[in-house]
C-alpha positions as CSV (number, residue, x, y, z in Angstrom):
1,M,16.8,-15.3,14.4
2,P,17.4,-18.7,13.2
3,R,13.8,-19.5,13.6
4,L,12.7,-16.3,12.0
5,P,11.8,-17.0,8.4
6,A,9.9,-20.1,9.7
7,D,7.9,-18.7,12.3
8,T,7.1,-15.9,9.8
9,A,5.7,-18.4,7.3
10,V,3.4,-19.8,10.2
11,V,2.2,-16.4,11.1
12,F,1.6,-15.8,7.5
13,G,-0.2,-19.0,6.9
14,R,-2.6,-18.6,9.7
15,C,-3.3,-14.8,9.3
16,L,-3.7,-15.7,4.9
17,R,-6.3,-18.6,5.8
18,A,-8.4,-16.2,8.3
19,T,-8.4,-13.7,5.2
20,L,-9.4,-16.2,2.6
21,R,-12.3,-17.2,5.3
22,S,-13.4,-13.3,4.9
23,R,-14.8,-13.2,1.6
24,T,-16.4,-9.6,3.0
25,N,-13.5,-8.2,4.1
26,L,-11.7,-9.2,0.3
27,L,-14.6,-7.6,-1.5
28,F,-14.8,-4.3,0.4
29,G,-10.9,-3.9,0.5
30,M,-11.6,-3.4,-3.3
31,L,-14.6,-1.6,-3.0
32,Q,-13.3,2.0,-3.2
33,P,-10.7,1.6,-6.5
34,L,-13.1,0.0,-8.3
35,L,-15.8,2.6,-7.9
36,F,-12.8,5.2,-8.6
37,L,-12.1,3.4,-11.9
38,T,-15.6,2.4,-13.0
39,F,-17.4,6.2,-12.5
40,F,-14.0,8.7,-12.3
41,G,-11.8,7.0,-15.0
42,P,-14.2,7.4,-17.8
43,L,-14.3,11.1,-17.6
44,L,-10.7,11.5,-18.1
45,T,-10.6,9.6,-21.6
46,R,-11.3,13.3,-23.3
47,L,-9.0,15.5,-21.3
48,D,-5.2,16.3,-22.0
49,L,-3.4,15.2,-18.9
50,G,0.0,16.6,-20.0
51,A,1.7,13.3,-20.6
52,D,1.8,10.8,-23.3
53,G,-0.2,7.6,-23.3
54,S,-3.6,7.2,-23.0
55,P,-5.3,8.5,-19.8
56,W,-5.9,5.2,-18.4
57,Q,-1.8,4.9,-18.5
58,T,-1.7,7.9,-16.1
59,F,-5.1,7.2,-13.9
60,V,-4.7,3.1,-13.5
61,P,-1.2,3.8,-11.7
62,G,-2.6,5.7,-9.4
63,I,-5.1,4.1,-8.5
64,L,-2.9,1.1,-7.8
65,V,-0.6,3.3,-5.3
66,Q,-4.1,4.6,-3.7
67,L,-5.2,1.3,-2.9
68,A,-1.5,0.3,-1.7
69,L,-1.6,3.6,0.3
70,L,-4.9,2.9,1.9
71,G,-5.4,-1.1,2.2
72,G,-1.6,-0.7,3.9
73,S,-2.4,2.1,6.3
74,F,-5.3,0.9,7.8
75,V,-4.8,-3.0,8.5
76,G,-3.3,-2.1,11.9
77,L,-7.2,-2.3,13.0
78,G,-7.0,-5.8,13.0
79,L,-4.3,-6.3,15.4
80,I,-6.0,-3.8,17.7
81,V,-8.9,-6.0,17.5
82,D,-7.0,-9.3,17.8
83,R,-5.1,-8.0,20.6
84,N,-8.5,-6.7,22.8
85,L,-9.6,-10.5,22.0
86,G,-6.3,-11.6,23.7
87,V,-5.0,-13.2,20.5
88,V,-1.7,-11.3,20.3
89,D,-1.0,-12.4,24.1
90,R,-1.6,-15.9,23.5
91,M,0.7,-15.7,20.2
92,R,3.3,-13.9,22.1
93,A,3.4,-16.4,25.2
94,T,4.7,-19.2,22.2
95,P,7.8,-19.9,21.0
96,V,7.4,-17.7,18.1
97,A,10.0,-14.9,17.3
98,P,8.5,-11.6,18.4
99,L,9.4,-10.3,15.0
100,A,7.7,-12.9,13.0
101,L,4.4,-11.9,14.5
102,L,5.0,-8.4,12.7
103,L,6.4,-9.8,9.1
104,G,3.8,-12.5,9.0
105,R,1.2,-10.4,9.1
106,T,2.7,-7.8,6.6
107,L,3.4,-10.7,4.3
108,R,0.0,-11.7,4.4
109,D,-1.5,-8.1,3.3
110,V,1.6,-7.8,0.6
111,V,0.0,-11.0,-0.9
112,Q,-3.7,-9.5,-0.7
113,L,-3.0,-6.0,-1.6
114,V,-1.0,-7.2,-5.1
115,A,-3.8,-10.2,-5.9
116,Q,-6.2,-7.0,-5.8
117,S,-3.7,-4.7,-8.0
118,V,-3.9,-7.8,-10.5
119,L,-8.0,-7.4,-10.9
120,L,-8.0,-4.2,-10.8
121,V,-5.2,-3.9,-14.0
122,L,-7.5,-6.7,-15.9
123,L,-10.6,-4.2,-15.3
124,G,-8.3,-1.4,-16.6
125,F,-7.3,-3.5,-19.7
126,A,-11.5,-4.0,-19.8
127,F,-11.8,-0.1,-20.0
128,G,-9.2,0.7,-22.5
129,L,-5.8,0.5,-20.3
130,R,-2.6,-0.5,-22.6
131,A,0.5,-1.2,-20.8
132,P,3.5,-3.6,-21.3
133,L,3.4,-6.7,-19.3
134,P,7.0,-5.9,-18.0
135,G,5.8,-2.3,-17.0
136,V,2.5,-3.7,-15.2
137,L,4.8,-6.3,-13.4
138,A,7.4,-3.5,-12.4
139,G,4.4,-1.5,-11.2
140,L,3.0,-4.3,-9.1
141,A,6.5,-4.6,-7.6
142,F,6.5,-1.0,-6.5
143,V,2.9,-1.8,-4.8
144,A,4.3,-4.4,-3.2
145,V,6.8,-2.6,-1.9
146,L,4.8,0.1,-0.7
147,S,2.6,-1.8,1.0
148,G,4.3,-3.9,3.1
149,A,6.3,-0.6,4.3
150,L,2.9,1.1,5.1
151,A,1.2,-2.1,6.7
152,A,4.2,-2.6,9.0
153,L,4.0,0.5,10.2
154,S,0.3,0.3,10.8
155,Y,0.8,-2.7,13.0
156,G,3.5,-0.4,14.8
157,L,1.5,2.1,15.5
158,A,-1.2,0.0,16.4
159,A,0.6,-1.7,18.9
160,R,1.1,1.3,20.7
161,L,-2.5,2.7,20.6
162,R,-5.3,1.4,22.7
163,T,-8.3,1.5,20.8
164,P,-9.8,1.3,17.0
165,P,-11.2,5.0,17.2
166,E,-7.7,6.3,18.1
167,F,-6.0,4.4,15.5
168,A,-8.7,5.6,12.8
169,A,-8.0,9.3,13.9
170,V,-4.4,9.3,13.7
171,A,-4.2,7.0,10.4
172,N,-7.0,9.5,8.7
173,T,-4.9,12.5,9.6
174,G,-1.8,11.2,8.1
175,V,-3.1,9.2,5.0
176,I,-5.7,11.9,4.0
177,P,-3.4,14.9,3.3
178,L,-0.3,12.1,1.8
179,M,-2.8,10.8,-0.8
180,L,-4.6,14.4,-1.7
181,L,-0.8,15.6,-2.2
182,S,0.6,12.3,-4.0
183,G,-1.1,13.2,-7.1
184,L,-3.3,10.0,-7.3
185,L,-6.2,10.7,-9.3
186,L,-4.3,13.6,-11.5
187,P,-0.8,14.2,-12.3
188,M,0.4,17.1,-9.6
189,S,2.1,18.8,-13.2
190,L,-1.4,20.3,-13.8
191,A,-1.5,21.7,-10.0
192,P,-0.8,25.4,-9.3
193,G,3.2,25.9,-8.6
194,W,2.8,26.3,-4.7
195,L,0.6,23.1,-4.4
196,D,3.1,21.1,-7.0
197,G,6.2,22.4,-4.7
198,L,4.5,21.1,-1.9
199,S,3.9,17.6,-3.1
200,R,7.5,17.3,-3.6
201,A,7.7,16.7,-0.2
202,V,5.3,13.8,-0.2
203,P,7.2,10.3,-1.3
204,F,4.0,9.2,-2.6
205,R,4.1,11.3,-5.6
206,Y,7.5,9.7,-6.5
207,T,6.5,6.0,-6.6
208,V,3.0,7.2,-8.6
209,D,5.4,8.9,-11.2
210,A,7.0,6.0,-11.4
211,V,4.6,3.5,-11.9
212,R,2.8,5.7,-14.6
213,E,6.8,5.7,-16.6
214,V,6.6,2.2,-16.7
215,F,3.5,1.7,-17.5
216,R,4.1,3.7,-20.6
217,G,7.0,1.4,-21.2
218,H,9.6,4.1,-20.1
219,Y,11.9,1.8,-17.9
220,A,15.2,3.4,-18.2
221,A,13.8,7.3,-17.7
222,G,15.3,8.8,-14.3
223,T,11.5,9.4,-12.6
224,V,11.5,5.6,-12.1
225,G,14.9,5.4,-11.1
226,L,14.3,7.9,-8.4
227,G,10.7,6.7,-7.7
228,A,12.6,3.0,-6.9
229,A,15.1,5.0,-4.3
230,V,12.7,6.9,-2.4
231,T,10.3,4.1,-2.4
232,L,13.0,1.7,-1.4
233,A,14.2,4.5,1.2
234,L,10.7,4.2,2.9
235,A,10.2,1.1,3.0
236,A,13.2,0.7,5.4
237,L,12.7,3.6,7.3
238,C,8.9,2.5,7.7
239,L,10.0,-1.5,8.5
240,A,12.8,-0.3,11.2
241,A,9.7,2.3,12.9
242,A,7.3,-1.1,12.8
243,T,10.0,-3.1,14.5
244,R,11.1,-0.8,17.0
245,L,7.3,0.6,18.0
246,F,6.5,-3.3,17.7
247,T,8.9,-5.1,20.2
248,R,8.6,-2.1,22.4
249,A,5.1,-2.8,22.7
250,G,5.7,-6.5,23.4
251,R,7.9,-6.2,26.0
252,G,5.5,-3.5,27.8
């Protein structure tokens, strides 16, 4: 444990350098959110979304959470590729703390997704988004926590699965329904009662609602507190599960 922070920094630096060398990966990682922002966002400008503020203050936070959800959930594919190439085994054979292999990769993904989120917010301002700076920073903090939680869990699952198709099947089965029920593109308050009730069992809904509130400058709202509590609890559960899965795979 005393070596964990230093070892995590070493793994983080290695992974970050590899990411910066892959410009294609950086570009296409943002492509889907950018397409939604560019081609879907303008359709909402004349709609009543049932909330105060502009439609962009509803739509852009949803796109940010979508980026964290999709970007964080599928990073495990990279771990499977590295494992099949023998990279993970060689790193496990070094004195690096095993948990640092998980935390370093996760930290790299958080930095990448937050940087991409900043670019999305700037593009949102170009389209007409208006949000206070403290609200934007609070929203980015939500994105950082959520992306870290999902990235860690993704690596934990990848450590237990054999091939990219297996991982993709599991991730898609879990992510797509959760994304649809989270109200990322449109608030779930617009949904029928049964669908709105079903979505309340999805933790990402509370994160989305909280980010929308802070983008409107409402920091003391109960929605923000509930969203923060749910997001932090989800992060703790994901990190605990990821640590267990990752370390067990290393012993196996």
